[in-house]
VEXNULO-805120 format. One line per 5 residues: number of its first residue (from 1); their letters; for each residue x, y, z of N, C-alpha, C, O. Coordinates in Angstrom, 3 decimals. Atoms other than C-alpha are relative to their C-alpha. Layout:
// residues N
NUM) a) X:Y:Z:X:Y:Z:X:Y:Z:X:Y:Z | ...
***
This chain:
// residues 206
1) xxxxx) 0.221:1.177:0.371:102.787:150.635:60.763:-0.510:-0.880:1.235:0.174:-0.848:2.257 | 0.832:0.649:-1.218:100.606:148.538:63.197:0.698:-1.142:0.517:1.089:-1.989:-0.287 | -0.908:1.165:-0.665:102.433:146.081:65.649:-0.636:-1.385:-0.855:-1.834:-1.539:-1.091 | 0.600:1.420:0.582:102.069:142.514:63.895:-0.361:-0.834:1.297:0.380:-1.138:2.232 | 0.648:1.254:-0.944:99.945:140.188:65.971:0.730:-1.262:-0.134:0.947:-1.880:-1.176
6) xxxxx) -0.518:1.394:-0.180:101.563:137.214:67.279:-0.904:-1.018:-0.414:-2.041:-1.044:0.057 | 1.142:0.928:0.319:99.902:134.425:65.714:-0.420:-1.010:0.886:0.447:-1.624:1.508 | 0.554:0.738:-1.267:97.706:132.398:68.029:0.453:-1.267:0.017:0.614:-1.930:-1.008 | -0.764:1.552:-0.592:99.145:129.188:69.745:-1.146:-0.574:0.543:-1.910:-0.150:1.411 | 0.904:0.957:-0.865:97.095:126.277:70.288:0.261:-0.204:1.522:1.415:-0.314:1.935
11) xxxxx) -0.275:0.205:-1.365:96.592:125.821:73.978:0.803:-1.333:0.180:0.676:-2.310:-0.557 | -1.154:1.234:-0.236:99.325:123.334:75.382:-1.063:-1.202:0.106:-2.175:-0.928:0.559 | 0.785:1.377:-0.010:97.738:119.556:75.139:0.136:-0.271:1.568:1.261:-0.296:2.067 | -0.158:0.014:-1.397:96.867:119.064:78.900:0.787:-1.456:0.242:1.588:-1.690:1.148 | -0.575:1.429:-0.351:97.781:115.246:78.425:0.655:-0.544:-0.985:-0.034:-0.764:-1.981
16) xxxxx) -0.629:0.818:0.971:100.405:113.529:76.396:-0.264:-1.479:0.349:-0.875:-1.812:1.365 | 0.296:1.506:-0.029:100.338:109.684:75.875:-0.031:-0.547:1.437:-1.016:-1.058:1.971 | 0.014:0.832:-1.352:101.516:108.483:79.220:-0.919:0.829:1.119:-1.425:0.147:2.009 | 0.405:-0.594:-1.043:99.984:111.141:81.381:-1.534:-0.019:-0.171:-2.148:0.356:0.828 | 1.232:-0.113:0.094:96.422:110.845:79.965:-0.402:-1.550:0.369:-1.567:-1.772:0.699
21) xxxxx) 0.216:1.551:-0.431:96.501:106.955:80.727:-0.292:0.244:1.476:-1.409:0.126:1.979 | -0.052:-0.235:-1.467:97.460:107.814:84.366:-1.253:0.717:0.532:-1.834:0.418:1.575 | 1.123:-0.796:-0.662:94.684:110.479:84.564:-1.349:-0.542:-0.031:-2.264:-0.267:0.746 | 1.118:0.864:0.153:92.192:108.098:83.182:-0.092:-0.976:1.094:-1.235:-1.139:1.521 | -0.017:0.993:-1.127:92.902:105.549:85.873:-0.585:0.829:1.419:-1.565:0.497:2.086
26) xxxxx) 0.516:-0.705:-1.094:92.651:108.177:88.610:-1.423:0.419:0.173:-2.104:0.333:1.194 | 1.482:-0.666:0.203:89.419:109.724:87.420:-0.925:-1.223:0.056:-2.052:-1.064:0.524 | 0.926:1.285:-0.082:87.940:106.047:87.135:0.106:-0.339:1.633:-0.873:-0.634:2.319 | 0.015:0.225:-1.961:89.008:105.552:91.081:-0.999:0.987:0.544:-1.872:0.691:1.359 | 0.785:-1.084:-0.786:87.410:108.753:91.924:-1.356:-0.104:-0.462:-2.156:0.539:0.218
31) xxxxx) 1.634:0.146:0.413:83.932:107.848:90.047:-0.198:-1.243:0.831:-1.138:-1.228:1.626 | 0.394:1.228:-0.875:84.108:104.291:91.673:-0.288:0.342:1.636:-1.140:-0.189:2.348 | 0.405:-0.615:-1.499:84.294:106.195:95.146:-1.058:0.522:0.244:-1.680:0.472:1.305 | 1.342:-1.067:-0.329:81.549:108.450:94.518:-1.223:-0.866:-0.413:-2.227:-0.953:0.295 | 1.271:0.682:0.631:79.205:106.264:92.276:0.115:-1.446:-0.289:-0.741:-1.937:-1.024
36) xxxxx) -0.019:1.304:0.078:80.256:102.781:92.374:0.547:-0.409:-1.318:0.711:0.456:-2.178 | -0.553:0.418:1.421:81.674:100.618:89.382:-1.200:0.229:-0.808:-0.950:0.906:-1.805 | 0.960:-0.483:1.048:78.317:100.986:87.643:0.054:1.283:-0.458:-0.344:1.620:-1.573 | 0.203:-1.747:0.573:78.683:104.808:87.495:1.027:0.224:-0.913:1.202:1.340:-1.403 | -1.430:-0.264:0.777:81.996:104.113:85.469:-0.687:0.020:-1.613:-1.469:-0.877:-1.930
41) xxxxx) 0.234:0.182:1.276:81.442:105.054:81.602:1.288:0.703:-0.446:1.845:1.645:0.119 | -1.221:-0.544:0.543:84.348:105.611:79.397:-0.185:1.732:-0.556:0.702:2.576:-0.431 | 0.341:-1.042:0.379:82.611:108.606:77.910:-0.089:1.002:1.182:0.439:2.087:0.938 | 0.347:-0.859:-1.305:81.775:110.370:81.279:1.410:0.251:0.655:1.581:1.301:1.274 | -1.091:0.063:-0.764:85.294:109.635:82.586:0.976:1.210:-0.869:1.719:2.059:-0.376
46) xxxxx) -0.777:-0.932:0.973:86.746:111.508:79.294:-0.463:1.271:0.090:0.341:2.199:-0.002 | 0.147:-1.300:-0.003:84.714:114.332:79.590:0.138:0.830:1.147:0.129:2.053:1.008 | -0.375:-0.500:-1.017:85.368:115.067:83.011:1.681:0.607:0.046:2.139:1.514:0.742 | -1.416:-0.360:0.163:89.129:115.194:81.917:0.024:1.029:-1.113:1.077:1.664:-1.167 | 0.156:-0.703:1.045:88.108:117.222:78.891:0.940:-0.465:-1.096:1.913:0.228:-1.392
51) xxxxx) -0.740:0.491:0.892:89.512:115.027:76.242:-0.914:-0.942:-0.771:-1.775:-1.690:-0.308 | 0.833:0.813:1.008:88.144:113.466:73.120:-0.189:-1.735:0.017:0.565:-2.560:0.533 | -0.061:1.247:0.162:86.851:110.272:72.291:1.067:-0.806:-0.712:1.329:-1.947:-0.330 | -0.938:0.583:0.728:89.395:109.370:69.966:1.335:-0.217:0.854:1.969:-1.273:0.844 | -1.031:0.088:-0.820:92.155:110.356:72.482:-0.208:-1.450:1.199:0.646:-2.250:1.580
56) xxxxx) 0.392:1.097:-0.906:90.110:107.903:74.933:0.503:-1.445:-0.518:1.191:-2.164:0.207 | -0.112:1.072:0.550:90.388:105.061:72.739:1.124:-0.529:-0.526:1.278:-1.725:-0.773 | -1.497:0.778:0.048:94.095:104.932:71.922:0.277:-0.575:1.371:1.228:-1.354:1.307 | -0.361:0.558:-1.247:94.293:103.899:75.609:-0.856:-1.209:0.198:-0.255:-2.259:0.425 | 1.014:0.850:-0.700:91.216:101.816:76.461:-1.184:-0.071:-1.136:-1.792:0.934:-1.505
61) xxxxx) 0.967:0.332:0.847:88.815:100.062:73.963:-1.609:0.270:0.475:-2.628:0.624:-0.117 | 1.529:0.061:-0.364:86.002:99.925:76.140:0.065:-0.032:1.650:1.200:-0.203:2.094 | 0.140:0.069:-1.150:84.732:99.982:80.032:0.808:-0.972:0.561:1.682:-0.649:1.364 | -0.788:1.096:-0.628:86.100:96.484:80.819:1.278:0.074:0.109:1.866:-0.121:1.172 | -1.480:-0.489:-0.169:89.667:97.466:79.527:0.281:0.935:0.868:1.330:0.710:1.471
66) xxxxx) -0.263:-1.188:-0.844:89.571:100.738:81.588:-0.047:-0.768:1.529:0.906:-0.543:2.275 | -0.008:0.710:-1.141:88.647:98.528:84.647:0.826:-0.859:0.521:1.175:-0.968:1.696 | -1.187:1.060:-0.048:91.066:95.788:83.981:1.232:0.700:0.455:2.000:0.277:1.318 | -1.268:-0.937:-0.133:93.672:98.452:83.955:0.104:0.446:1.458:1.118:0.316:2.143 | -0.160:-0.358:-1.492:92.640:99.864:87.357:0.163:-1.298:0.978:0.903:-1.216:1.959
71) xxxxx) -0.365:1.285:-0.511:92.606:96.337:88.612:1.364:-0.612:0.138:1.806:-1.161:1.147 | -1.504:0.443:0.069:96.124:95.463:87.444:0.643:1.033:0.863:1.421:0.495:1.651 | -0.623:-0.657:-0.634:97.328:98.621:89.083:-0.149:-0.302:1.519:0.722:-0.206:2.384 | 0.221:0.392:-1.402:95.672:97.544:92.135:0.781:-1.159:0.617:1.332:-1.098:1.716 | -0.857:1.180:-0.325:97.304:94.046:92.193:1.268:0.234:0.158:1.895:-0.183:1.132
76) xxxxx) -1.286:-0.395:-0.081:100.349:95.338:91.526:0.711:0.647:1.303:1.787:0.348:1.819 | -0.375:-0.789:-1.247:100.553:97.685:94.413:-0.297:-0.798:1.212:0.392:-0.806:2.232 | 0.249:1.076:-1.224:98.790:95.062:96.620:1.203:-0.875:0.347:1.806:-0.863:1.420 | -1.123:0.741:-0.217:101.400:92.623:96.032:1.304:0.605:0.500:1.994:0.001:1.320 | -1.212:-0.457:-0.713:104.278:94.944:96.729:-0.227:0.426:1.490:0.785:0.506:2.185
81) xxxxx) 0.402:-0.307:-1.124:102.461:95.955:99.901:0.146:-1.241:1.084:0.428:-1.112:2.276 | 0.353:1.292:-0.789:102.049:92.451:101.218:1.437:-0.555:0.167:1.863:-0.766:1.302 | -1.365:0.235:-0.174:105.664:91.401:100.389:0.988:0.971:0.810:1.929:0.413:1.374 | -0.702:-0.792:-0.599:107.254:94.416:101.904:-0.466:-0.317:1.760:0.340:-0.374:2.689 | 0.401:0.083:-1.356:105.133:93.871:105.110:0.392:-1.488:0.553:0.480:-1.619:1.773
86) xxxxx) -0.582:1.410:-0.380:106.293:90.091:105.379:1.671:0.116:0.111:2.308:-0.398:1.030 | -1.462:-0.106:-0.011:109.933:90.965:104.567:0.272:0.956:1.210:1.111:0.584:2.031 | -0.693:-0.930:-1.025:110.220:94.129:106.999:-0.432:-0.775:1.308:0.188:-0.455:2.323 | 0.207:0.514:-1.642:108.669:91.929:110.065:0.873:-1.168:0.109:1.012:-1.669:1.225 | -1.050:1.080:-0.108:111.260:89.129:109.173:-0.739:-1.231:-0.106:-0.377:-2.289:0.409
91) xxxxx) 0.662:1.641:0.077:108.797:86.424:108.298:-0.651:-0.538:1.388:-0.898:0.148:2.380 | 0.405:0.900:-1.274:107.577:83.941:110.833:-1.584:0.518:0.255:-2.337:0.858:-0.658 | 1.186:-0.578:-0.544:104.469:85.025:113.012:-0.345:1.379:-0.185:-1.426:1.869:-0.511 | -0.013:-1.680:0.405:105.238:88.628:112.684:-0.327:0.371:-1.093:-1.099:1.313:-1.276 | 0.167:-0.309:1.341:105.320:88.574:109.267:-1.411:-0.278:-0.407:-1.995:0.464:-1.196
96) xxxxx) 1.199:0.086:0.433:102.024:86.907:109.074:-1.019:0.945:0.528:-2.077:1.069:-0.089 | 0.937:-0.984:-0.533:100.301:89.544:111.273:0.183:1.033:-0.750:-0.811:1.646:-1.138 | -0.313:-1.261:0.902:102.137:92.278:109.237:-0.841:-0.083:-1.262:-1.511:0.830:-1.744 | 0.674:0.073:1.200:100.776:90.755:106.268:-1.414:0.308:-0.099:-1.865:1.017:-0.999 | 1.469:-0.182:-0.324:97.107:90.660:107.515:-0.004:1.477:0.225:-0.837:2.039:-0.486
101) xxxxx) 0.065:-1.423:-0.018:97.669:94.296:108.479:0.078:0.980:-1.282:-0.504:2.059:-1.397 | -0.308:-0.694:0.993:98.876:95.370:105.303:-1.089:-0.152:-0.889:-1.377:0.839:-1.560 | 1.053:0.472:0.796:95.954:93.543:103.445:-1.159:0.988:0.252:-1.819:1.563:-0.614 | 0.933:-0.998:-0.376:93.737:95.619:105.339:0.065:1.311:-0.144:-0.835:1.920:-0.722 | -0.490:-1.256:0.429:95.352:98.788:105.267:-0.101:0.328:-1.368:-0.509:1.459:-1.628
106) xxxxx) -0.051:-0.247:1.500:95.624:98.514:101.362:-1.450:0.131:-0.210:-1.737:1.133:-0.866 | 1.295:-0.124:0.428:91.837:98.013:101.108:-0.621:1.346:0.557:-1.534:1.828:-0.114 | 0.514:-0.985:-0.686:91.057:100.945:103.394:0.526:1.236:-0.696:-0.271:2.174:-0.693 | -0.667:-0.821:0.422:93.507:103.236:101.630:-0.527:0.000:-1.576:-0.747:1.096:-2.089 | 0.468:0.112:1.180:92.338:102.095:98.214:-1.055:-0.576:-0.398:-0.923:-1.444:-1.261
111) xxxxx) 1.298:0.626:0.137:88.650:101.206:98.187:-0.469:-0.163:-1.476:-1.248:-1.043:-1.843 | 0.815:0.200:1.428:87.901:101.746:94.511:0.809:-0.881:-0.549:0.249:-1.726:-1.249 | -0.644:1.075:0.823:90.815:99.707:93.267:-0.618:-1.449:0.620:-0.948:-2.424:-0.055 | 0.149:1.336:-0.549:89.982:97.048:95.894:-1.305:-0.540:-0.537:-1.336:-1.737:-0.823 | 1.219:0.214:0.371:86.400:97.017:94.818:-0.057:-0.612:-1.515:-0.793:-1.575:-1.731
116) xxxxx) -0.212:0.477:1.192:87.353:96.509:91.052:0.821:-1.499:0.333:0.328:-2.536:-0.112 | -0.870:1.127:-0.048:90.036:93.849:92.059:-1.054:-1.042:0.141:-1.417:-1.694:-0.839 | 0.837:1.078:-0.336:87.624:91.544:93.768:-1.682:0.088:-0.321:-2.410:-0.905:-0.326 | 1.383:-0.171:0.214:84.171:92.987:93.008:-0.383:-0.432:-1.594:-1.478:-0.953:-1.808 | 0.081:0.395:1.313:84.631:92.393:89.026:0.774:-0.785:-0.497:0.848:-0.836:-1.724
121) xxxxx) -0.752:0.685:0.224:87.069:89.968:89.233:0.106:-1.235:-1.106:1.004:-1.420:-1.928 | -0.035:1.048:1.123:86.053:86.926:87.232:-0.197:0.420:-1.473:0.442:-0.072:-2.403 | 0.451:-0.553:1.577:84.478:88.837:84.059:1.223:0.513:-0.512:1.619:0.131:-1.613 | -1.239:-0.878:0.245:87.612:91.087:84.004:1.209:-1.103:-0.181:1.965:-0.950:-1.140 | -1.069:1.187:0.277:90.050:87.915:84.260:-0.025:-0.565:-1.033:1.010:-0.885:-1.617
126) xxxxx) 0.251:0.959:1.236:88.437:86.114:81.481:0.169:0.875:-1.168:0.394:0.306:-2.237 | -0.495:-0.992:1.216:89.035:89.201:79.109:1.525:0.397:-0.034:2.060:0.727:-1.092 | -1.069:-0.384:-0.041:92.298:89.937:80.296:1.140:-0.769:0.714:1.315:-0.546:1.912 | -1.032:0.996:-0.388:95.232:87.313:80.771:1.135:0.824:1.059:1.450:0.297:2.125 | -0.813:-0.843:-0.706:97.666:90.129:82.176:-0.588:0.292:1.405:0.232:0.348:2.321
131) xxxxx) 0.798:-0.373:-1.115:95.125:90.964:84.956:-0.149:-1.303:0.787:-0.059:-1.200:2.011 | 0.183:1.307:-0.440:94.606:87.294:85.723:1.365:-0.516:0.787:1.400:-1.138:1.849 | -1.348:0.440:-0.265:98.523:86.805:85.887:0.130:1.018:1.495:0.454:0.491:2.559 | -0.133:-0.837:-1.030:98.539:89.894:88.329:-0.680:-0.513:1.132:-0.102:-0.537:2.218 | 0.754:0.410:-1.147:95.807:88.509:90.466:0.774:-1.207:0.684:0.823:-1.235:1.914
136) xxxxx) -0.496:1.439:-0.216:97.542:85.096:90.789:1.349:0.344:0.792:1.707:-0.320:1.765 | -1.277:-0.370:-0.597:100.910:86.939:91.665:-0.522:0.493:1.447:0.093:0.054:2.419 | 0.351:-0.277:-1.299:98.993:88.554:94.626:-0.206:-1.291:0.967:0.290:-1.410:2.087 | 0.219:0.983:-0.851:97.814:85.428:95.845:0.918:-0.762:0.345:0.868:-1.159:1.510 | -1.093:0.666:-0.345:101.102:83.478:95.565:0.987:0.849:1.232:1.746:0.224:1.973
141) xxxxx) -0.632:-0.538:-1.146:102.566:86.288:98.000:-0.535:-0.746:1.211:0.243:-1.195:2.052 | 0.466:0.799:-1.361:100.382:84.618:100.663:0.326:-1.430:0.014:0.879:-1.914:1.001 | -0.221:1.320:0.390:100.631:81.168:99.278:1.571:-0.357:0.633:1.748:-1.239:1.474 | -1.166:0.357:-0.133:104.527:81.359:99.443:0.277:0.334:1.476:1.236:-0.171:2.060 | -0.494:-0.190:-1.665:104.407:82.785:103.212:-0.645:-1.158:0.529:0.044:-1.646:1.425
146) xxxxx) 0.711:1.056:-0.584:101.878:79.877:104.090:0.975:-1.384:-0.181:1.183:-2.109:0.792 | -1.412:0.788:0.189:104.727:77.467:102.647:0.859:0.040:0.901:1.193:-0.923:1.591 | -1.346:0.033:-1.143:107.446:78.796:104.779:-0.537:-0.214:1.225:0.033:-0.977:2.005 | 0.734:0.257:-1.581:105.131:78.899:107.891:0.222:-1.467:0.235:0.769:-1.991:1.206 | 0.309:1.680:-0.309:104.482:75.139:107.289:1.474:-0.545:0.032:1.834:-1.333:0.906
151) xxxxx) -1.381:0.427:-0.135:108.077:74.569:106.578:0.518:0.124:1.483:0.922:-0.878:2.074 | -0.434:-0.247:-1.481:109.011:76.208:110.147:-0.746:-0.616:1.057:-0.432:-0.456:2.236 | 0.817:0.558:-1.072:106.417:74.295:111.884:-0.824:0.823:0.476:-1.299:0.465:1.553 | 0.914:-0.998:-0.522:104.302:77.158:112.461:-1.442:-0.144:-0.233:-2.332:0.371:0.444 | 1.531:0.234:0.791:101.223:76.197:110.642:-0.483:-1.458:-0.296:0.438:-2.158:-0.718
156) xxxxx) 0.388:1.191:0.171:99.226:72.948:110.278:0.397:-0.593:-1.380:0.523:0.229:-2.288 | -0.415:0.717:1.221:100.226:70.489:107.423:-1.084:-0.069:-0.962:-0.945:-0.940:-1.821 | 1.265:0.259:0.976:96.775:70.912:105.422:0.605:0.652:-1.261:1.635:1.325:-1.279 | -0.524:-0.316:1.498:97.174:71.605:101.692:0.089:1.676:0.239:-0.699:2.397:0.851 | -0.216:-1.355:-0.288:98.620:74.956:101.574:-0.864:1.070:-1.114:-0.987:2.280:-0.921
161) xxxxx) 0.998:-0.891:1.043:96.362:76.379:98.565:-1.086:0.246:0.803:-1.428:1.403:1.045 | 1.160:-0.063:-0.617:93.385:75.493:100.539:0.180:1.028:1.465:-0.676:1.855:1.781 | -0.053:-0.967:-1.223:94.863:77.252:103.998:0.206:1.317:-0.432:-0.321:2.227:0.207 | -0.265:-1.463:0.862:95.963:80.254:101.801:-1.375:0.509:0.040:-1.597:1.452:0.801 | 0.935:-0.362:0.296:92.434:80.509:100.647:-1.099:0.340:1.478:-1.940:1.221:1.651
166) xxxxx) 0.815:-0.338:-1.368:90.887:80.304:104.186:0.529:1.254:0.690:-0.211:2.101:1.191 | -0.496:-1.340:-0.724:93.240:82.958:105.592:-0.557:1.416:-0.794:-0.931:2.451:-0.242 | 0.414:-1.068:0.814:92.331:85.164:102.537:-1.530:0.296:0.236:-1.973:1.443:0.192 | 1.655:0.078:0.133:88.541:84.521:102.836:-0.175:0.990:1.458:-0.845:2.022:1.424 | 0.079:-0.741:-1.060:88.926:85.817:106.507:0.455:1.420:0.151:-0.318:2.232:0.659
171) xxxxx) -0.553:-1.423:0.067:90.818:88.932:106.295:-0.807:0.710:-1.201:-1.179:1.855:-0.946 | 0.773:-0.702:1.052:88.958:89.903:102.945:-1.244:0.278:0.551:-1.815:1.295:0.157 | 1.262:-0.538:-0.580:85.824:89.887:105.061:0.033:0.896:0.941:-1.044:1.450:1.164 | -0.195:-1.215:-0.898:87.215:92.411:107.708:0.399:1.158:-1.148:-0.110:2.255:-0.916 | -0.138:-0.989:1.049:88.404:94.495:104.573:-1.461:0.574:-0.650:-1.665:1.775:-0.821
176) xxxxx) 0.944:-0.260:0.702:85.251:94.516:102.968:-0.971:0.875:1.213:-1.575:1.908:0.922 | 0.791:-0.688:-0.941:83.473:95.527:106.354:0.524:1.435:0.351:-0.194:2.332:0.792 | -0.463:-1.275:-0.406:85.785:98.341:106.865:-0.323:0.945:-1.283:-0.880:2.015:-1.034 | 0.283:-0.795:1.064:85.411:99.846:103.490:-1.392:0.401:-0.364:-1.642:1.433:-0.986 | 1.382:-0.238:-0.111:81.516:99.416:103.752:-0.367:0.681:1.102:-1.571:0.869:1.277
181) xxxxx) 0.382:-0.821:-0.995:81.621:101.367:106.706:-0.847:-0.701:1.171:-1.607:-0.122:1.948 | 0.869:0.934:-0.887:80.166:98.519:108.728:0.734:-0.139:1.380:0.261:-0.988:2.134 | -0.892:0.353:-0.966:83.011:98.823:111.566:-0.281:1.334:0.664:0.511:1.649:1.552 | 0.060:-1.484:-0.638:81.796:102.382:112.627:1.098:0.991:-0.412:2.052:0.715:-1.139 | -1.045:-1.067:0.528:83.669:105.675:112.268:1.666:0.003:0.709:2.639:0.573:0.214
186) xxxxx) -1.526:0.114:-0.371:86.843:104.944:114.330:0.695:-0.866:-0.833:0.326:-2.023:-1.034 | -0.692:0.701:1.083:89.541:104.044:111.759:0.887:-1.137:0.530:1.506:-1.921:-0.189 | -0.879:1.025:-0.559:91.295:101.883:114.290:-0.850:-1.395:0.048:-0.313:-2.502:0.012 | 0.847:1.417:-0.117:88.406:99.259:114.530:0.227:-0.894:-1.094:-0.064:-2.088:-1.029 | -0.324:1.307:1.264:89.423:97.555:111.255:1.395:-0.498:0.412:1.638:-1.663:0.096
191) xxxxx) -1.191:0.173:-0.502:92.786:97.438:112.697:0.198:-1.123:0.915:0.871:-2.147:0.805 | 0.459:0.845:-1.353:91.719:95.947:115.959:-0.610:-1.497:-0.423:-0.295:-2.569:0.094 | 0.734:1.223:0.267:89.336:93.460:114.095:1.019:-0.945:-0.870:1.016:-2.157:-0.653 | -0.918:0.715:0.688:92.053:92.308:111.652:1.019:-0.685:1.087:1.138:-1.910:1.080 | -0.792:0.597:-1.097:94.550:91.776:114.708:-0.802:-1.299:0.581:-0.374:-2.453:0.589
196) xxxxx) 0.905:1.001:-0.950:91.759:89.868:116.654:-0.027:-1.200:-0.995:0.290:-2.308:-0.561 | 0.383:1.063:0.765:90.969:87.762:113.507:1.181:-0.816:-0.477:0.961:-2.002:-0.725 | -1.340:0.574:0.293:94.650:86.819:112.584:0.599:-0.625:1.027:1.325:-1.599:0.825 | -0.519:0.793:-1.189:95.496:85.969:116.226:-0.923:-1.548:0.091:-0.493:-2.683:0.295 | 1.101:1.272:0.104:92.341:83.532:116.022:0.299:-0.909:-1.053:0.124:-2.118:-0.903
201) xxxxx) -0.320:0.883:1.152:93.402:82.237:112.751:1.253:-0.941:0.405:1.278:-2.169:0.315 | -1.360:0.474:-0.322:97.013:81.637:113.927:-0.445:-1.322:1.078:0.040:-2.445:0.939 | 0.144:0.972:-1.107:95.615:79.623:116.984:-0.485:-0.916:-0.604:0.022:-2.025:-0.433 | 0.643:1.307:0.668:93.322:77.543:114.782:0.784:-0.729:-1.151:0.429:-1.830:-1.570 | -0.575:0.935:1.073:95.773:76.566:112.073:1.448:0.096:0.452:2.287:0.106:-0.449
206) x) -1.318:0.161:-0.392:98.994:76.579:114.277:0.413:-1.545:-0.281:1.548:-1.939:-0.012
***
C-alpha cells in the first residue's frame, strides 16, 4: 500500500493583524526615503509586502490614513526623545541645549517620518484628530520647557507660545538642511550647526 501523502498545508501567514500594520509603516518609511512622499501608494506598499488589498484596507482606508499613522508614530517617538533629553540633562540651559540636539538627531535618524510629520502636516491633521493631538503634544514639550526657563529667569518674558515657535523654527531649519544633505557629508556638521544656533538663540532670548 503506497504511503499516504500528507495533506498540503497552507503556507503560514507572513503577517498577523499586529505585524502587518507595523510592516506597512516600516515599508512606507522605506519608500519615502527612496522616492519621497509622492512615491507612496497603498497598493505598491502592499505589493512589496506580498499582501492582498483586502488585508491592507483592514488597517488603512487610503494613503492619507497610512501617512497619518507614520506621522503619529514619529511624533510619539519625537516627544519621548525631547522629554528624555530635557530630563537627562537636568533641565535649565543644559536641558535646552540637549533638547535642541535631540531634535536634530531625531530628524537625521528618522528622515522619512520627519518629512511626513512636517511636510504633510496640515492636510493630515485636518483629517486625523489623534495626529493633531500627538503633534500638539510634541510642541508642548518645548513650550513647557520654555515656561520653566522663564520661571527660572533664564529666558525673556516674551509670550511663551511665540518664543517656542521661534526656537522651533530655528532648529527645524537646521534639521531640514541636514536631512536634505545641504550641510555636506560630515555627519557632525549638523550637530555643530545645531549647537551654534542654540547658543546664539540662548544669547538672544536670555
